[in-house]
ZATORKOL-241238 format. One record per residue (C-alpha): x, y, z. Coordinates in nm, 2 decimals, decimal comma. Layout:
% residues N
+--------+--------+--------+
|      x |      y |      z |
+--------+--------+--------+
|      X |      Y |      Z |
...
+--------+--------+--------+
***
This chain:
% residues 217
+--------+--------+--------+
|      x |      y |      z |
+--------+--------+--------+
|   0,54 |   0,49 |   0,98 |
|   0,52 |   0,20 |   1,22 |
|   0,77 |   0,08 |   1,48 |
|   0,83 |  -0,25 |   1,29 |
|   1,08 |  -0,39 |   1,04 |
|   1,21 |  -0,11 |   0,81 |
|   1,06 |  -0,30 |   0,52 |
|   0,68 |  -0,33 |   0,50 |
|   0,54 |  -0,68 |   0,49 |
|   0,19 |  -0,81 |   0,43 |
|  -0,01 |  -0,87 |   0,74 |
|   0,01 |  -1,07 |   0,96 |
|   0,38 |  -1,05 |   0,87 |
|   0,68 |  -1,26 |   0,98 |
|   0,76 |  -0,99 |   1,24 |
|   0,70 |  -1,16 |   1,58 |
|   0,61 |  -0,83 |   1,75 |
|   0,37 |  -0,73 |   1,47 |
|   0,20 |  -1,07 |   1,47 |
|   0,09 |  -1,02 |   1,84 |
|   0,00 |  -0,66 |   1,81 |
|  -0,30 |  -0,45 |   1,70 |
|  -0,19 |  -0,24 |   1,40 |
|  -0,37 |   0,00 |   1,17 |
|  -0,17 |   0,09 |   0,86 |
|  -0,30 |   0,35 |   0,61 |
|   0,04 |   0,34 |   0,44 |
|   0,32 |   0,13 |   0,61 |
|   0,63 |   0,22 |   0,41 |
|   1,00 |   0,31 |   0,43 |
|   0,94 |   0,68 |   0,51 |
|   1,17 |   0,94 |   0,66 |
|   1,05 |   1,24 |   0,87 |
|   1,39 |   1,35 |   1,00 |
|   1,40 |   1,66 |   0,79 |
|   1,05 |   1,74 |   0,69 |
|   0,71 |   1,58 |   0,73 |
|   0,46 |   1,61 |   1,01 |
|   0,25 |   1,34 |   1,19 |
|  -0,03 |   1,50 |   1,39 |
|  -0,33 |   1,35 |   1,58 |
|  -0,64 |   1,45 |   1,78 |
|  -0,89 |   1,25 |   1,98 |
|  -1,25 |   1,36 |   1,99 |
|  -1,54 |   1,25 |   2,22 |
|  -1,89 |   1,32 |   2,08 |
|  -2,05 |   1,32 |   2,42 |
|  -1,82 |   1,58 |   2,58 |
|  -1,81 |   1,82 |   2,29 |
|  -2,09 |   2,04 |   2,18 |
|  -1,91 |   2,23 |   1,91 |
|  -2,09 |   2,23 |   1,57 |
|  -1,77 |   2,13 |   1,39 |
|  -1,71 |   1,82 |   1,60 |
|  -2,07 |   1,71 |   1,59 |
|  -2,07 |   1,76 |   1,21 |
|  -1,75 |   1,56 |   1,18 |
|  -1,90 |   1,27 |   1,37 |
|  -2,22 |   1,28 |   1,17 |
|  -2,04 |   1,29 |   0,84 |
|  -1,80 |   1,01 |   0,92 |
|  -2,07 |   0,79 |   1,07 |
|  -2,30 |   0,85 |   0,77 |
|  -2,02 |   0,76 |   0,54 |
|  -1,94 |   0,43 |   0,72 |
|  -2,31 |   0,34 |   0,73 |
|  -2,33 |   0,41 |   0,36 |
|  -2,03 |   0,19 |   0,28 |
|  -2,12 |  -0,10 |   0,51 |
|  -2,50 |  -0,09 |   0,49 |
|  -2,51 |  -0,10 |   0,87 |
|  -2,64 |   0,17 |   1,11 |
|  -2,35 |   0,33 |   1,29 |
|  -2,31 |   0,64 |   1,51 |
|  -1,96 |   0,69 |   1,64 |
|  -1,90 |   0,83 |   1,99 |
|  -1,52 |   0,85 |   2,00 |
|  -1,27 |   0,92 |   1,73 |
|  -0,89 |   0,94 |   1,66 |
|  -0,78 |   1,14 |   1,36 |
|  -0,42 |   1,10 |   1,25 |
|  -0,27 |   1,30 |   0,96 |
|   0,06 |   1,23 |   0,78 |
|   0,16 |   1,55 |   0,59 |
|   0,45 |   1,58 |   0,34 |
|   0,60 |   1,24 |   0,41 |
|   0,91 |   1,16 |   0,20 |
|   1,06 |   0,82 |   0,14 |
|   1,38 |   0,70 |   0,31 |
|   1,66 |   0,82 |   0,30 |
|   1,53 |   1,18 |   0,24 |
|   1,65 |   1,30 |   0,58 |
|   2,01 |   1,18 |   0,55 |
|   2,24 |   1,46 |   0,66 |
|   2,57 |   1,27 |   0,63 |
|   2,60 |   1,28 |   0,26 |
|   2,31 |   1,46 |   0,10 |
|   2,46 |   1,50 |  -0,24 |
|   2,53 |   1,12 |  -0,27 |
|   2,17 |   1,05 |  -0,15 |
|   2,02 |   1,28 |  -0,42 |
|   2,25 |   1,14 |  -0,69 |
|   2,18 |   0,78 |  -0,60 |
|   1,81 |   0,80 |  -0,56 |
|   1,74 |   1,08 |  -0,81 |
|   1,41 |   1,26 |  -0,79 |
|   1,25 |   0,98 |  -0,60 |
|   1,33 |   1,11 |  -0,26 |
|   1,17 |   1,45 |  -0,35 |
|   0,83 |   1,29 |  -0,38 |
|   0,59 |   1,31 |  -0,09 |
|   0,27 |   1,16 |   0,04 |
|  -0,01 |   1,31 |   0,25 |
|  -0,29 |   1,09 |   0,39 |
|  -0,52 |   1,05 |   0,69 |
|  -0,66 |   0,78 |   0,91 |
|  -0,97 |   0,80 |   1,13 |
|  -1,05 |   0,53 |   1,39 |
|  -1,40 |   0,56 |   1,54 |
|  -1,62 |   0,35 |   1,76 |
|  -1,96 |   0,35 |   1,91 |
|  -1,85 |   0,12 |   2,20 |
|  -1,95 |  -0,20 |   2,01 |
|  -1,82 |  -0,16 |   1,66 |
|  -1,50 |   0,00 |   1,55 |
|  -1,40 |   0,12 |   1,20 |
|  -1,10 |   0,27 |   1,03 |
|  -1,14 |   0,52 |   0,75 |
|  -0,83 |   0,59 |   0,54 |
|  -0,84 |   0,90 |   0,32 |
|  -0,61 |   0,98 |   0,03 |
|  -0,59 |   1,25 |  -0,24 |
|  -0,47 |   1,13 |  -0,58 |
|  -0,27 |   1,45 |  -0,62 |
|  -0,09 |   1,41 |  -0,29 |
|   0,02 |   1,04 |  -0,31 |
|   0,34 |   1,04 |  -0,51 |
|   0,53 |   0,73 |  -0,42 |
|   0,48 |   0,36 |  -0,32 |
|   0,83 |   0,26 |  -0,22 |
|   1,18 |   0,20 |  -0,36 |
|   1,29 |  -0,15 |  -0,31 |
|   0,98 |  -0,27 |  -0,12 |
|   0,63 |  -0,12 |  -0,15 |
|   0,38 |  -0,01 |   0,11 |
|   0,13 |  -0,22 |   0,30 |
|  -0,23 |  -0,09 |   0,35 |
|  -0,46 |  -0,27 |   0,59 |
|  -0,47 |  -0,38 |   0,96 |
|  -0,37 |  -0,66 |   1,19 |
|  -0,55 |  -0,76 |   1,51 |
|  -0,32 |  -0,98 |   1,71 |
|  -0,26 |  -1,21 |   1,41 |
|  -0,61 |  -1,35 |   1,44 |
|  -0,79 |  -1,10 |   1,22 |
|  -0,62 |  -0,90 |   0,94 |
|  -0,67 |  -0,76 |   0,60 |
|  -0,44 |  -0,63 |   0,33 |
|  -0,54 |  -0,40 |   0,04 |
|  -0,51 |  -0,61 |  -0,28 |
|  -0,24 |  -0,37 |  -0,41 |
|  -0,02 |  -0,39 |  -0,09 |
|   0,33 |  -0,49 |  -0,17 |
|   0,32 |  -0,37 |  -0,53 |
|   0,45 |  -0,06 |  -0,70 |
|   0,10 |   0,06 |  -0,79 |
|  -0,02 |   0,07 |  -0,43 |
|  -0,02 |   0,45 |  -0,40 |
|  -0,22 |   0,49 |  -0,72 |
|  -0,45 |   0,21 |  -0,63 |
|  -0,56 |   0,35 |  -0,29 |
|  -0,56 |   0,72 |  -0,39 |
|  -0,67 |   0,74 |  -0,75 |
|  -0,96 |   0,49 |  -0,76 |
|  -1,21 |   0,77 |  -0,81 |
|  -1,00 |   0,97 |  -1,06 |
|  -1,21 |   0,83 |  -1,35 |
|  -1,51 |   1,03 |  -1,22 |
|  -1,30 |   1,35 |  -1,16 |
|  -1,30 |   1,31 |  -0,78 |
|  -0,94 |   1,32 |  -0,65 |
|  -1,02 |   1,20 |  -0,29 |
|  -1,06 |   0,83 |  -0,22 |
|  -1,16 |   0,65 |   0,10 |
|  -1,11 |   0,30 |   0,23 |
|  -1,32 |   0,16 |   0,52 |
|  -1,21 |  -0,13 |   0,73 |
|  -1,41 |  -0,29 |   1,02 |
|  -1,16 |  -0,34 |   1,30 |
|  -1,41 |  -0,52 |   1,54 |
|  -1,51 |  -0,86 |   1,41 |
|  -1,54 |  -1,21 |   1,53 |
|  -1,21 |  -1,38 |   1,43 |
|  -1,25 |  -1,64 |   1,15 |
|  -1,23 |  -2,01 |   1,21 |
|  -0,89 |  -2,17 |   1,26 |
|  -0,90 |  -2,33 |   0,91 |
|  -1,00 |  -2,01 |   0,75 |
|  -0,73 |  -1,82 |   0,94 |
|  -0,46 |  -2,07 |   0,82 |
|  -0,57 |  -2,03 |   0,46 |
|  -0,56 |  -1,66 |   0,49 |
|  -0,22 |  -1,67 |   0,66 |
|  -0,07 |  -1,90 |   0,38 |
|  -0,21 |  -1,68 |   0,11 |
|  -0,08 |  -1,37 |   0,27 |
|   0,27 |  -1,51 |   0,32 |
|   0,27 |  -1,64 |  -0,04 |
|   0,18 |  -1,29 |  -0,18 |
|   0,44 |  -1,14 |   0,04 |
|   0,71 |  -1,37 |  -0,11 |
|   0,59 |  -1,28 |  -0,46 |
|   0,61 |  -0,91 |  -0,38 |
|   0,96 |  -0,94 |  -0,23 |
|   1,08 |  -1,13 |  -0,54 |
|   0,90 |  -0,89 |  -0,77 |
|   0,72 |  -1,18 |  -0,95 |
+--------+--------+--------+
***
C-alpha cells in the first residue's frame, strides 16, 4: 500500500503529491492490514556482509537482472520488501463485520503475497517484483491495482494490465503455462528521462488509459 489516494491510478497519476515523488509499486491497491497482513523489509549491503546467504542472494538477483536486460550488472546494495497475506479493503473493519462480509461476500477473504527488491550498483538501479500465481488472489473491487513506478513524473512505467481486473493474474501467472508458478518483473529505475515531446505523449496515453479503466470501458 502507498500513502496516496485510496484508489490506485496509472502513473504519473493526477495525484499532485505522487506526480512529484519517486514511487515503486509492485501492487498499488485498496488493501487493508488493520486485522491481518504483514509488511516487512530488510536492507543488505554486499560489501559489509560476508555471509554466504547474502552473497548468494546478490549473485542470484544480479544474474537474473543481467539475463533479463542483457547488461552486465552486479548489485552492491539491496532493499527487500515483502507483503504477506494482504487482504482488500475493508477486510479490517471492526465496526460492523457482519455487514462487511455480507456486502462484499467472499471477496474480502482473498489475500495477496508478493515481494519487491530494489538493488543498485551505484550507477544503475533496478526493481524486481516477484509474485506467485497461487498467492495472488485479487486485483481490486471497484478499482484495480497499478503495477509499475514513477520517478518524479519525468520517467514512469505502468504494467499493461494495470487498472484492469486481470492485473493480479497478468503479473503473477504469466509463467503458469510452463508449470512455473513464480513470475518476476524487472524495471530499470535509473534512466535518462525521455524528451519533453515523448513525455507528453506518454502522459496523455497514461491518463487516457486511466480514464478507460475508471469507466470500465
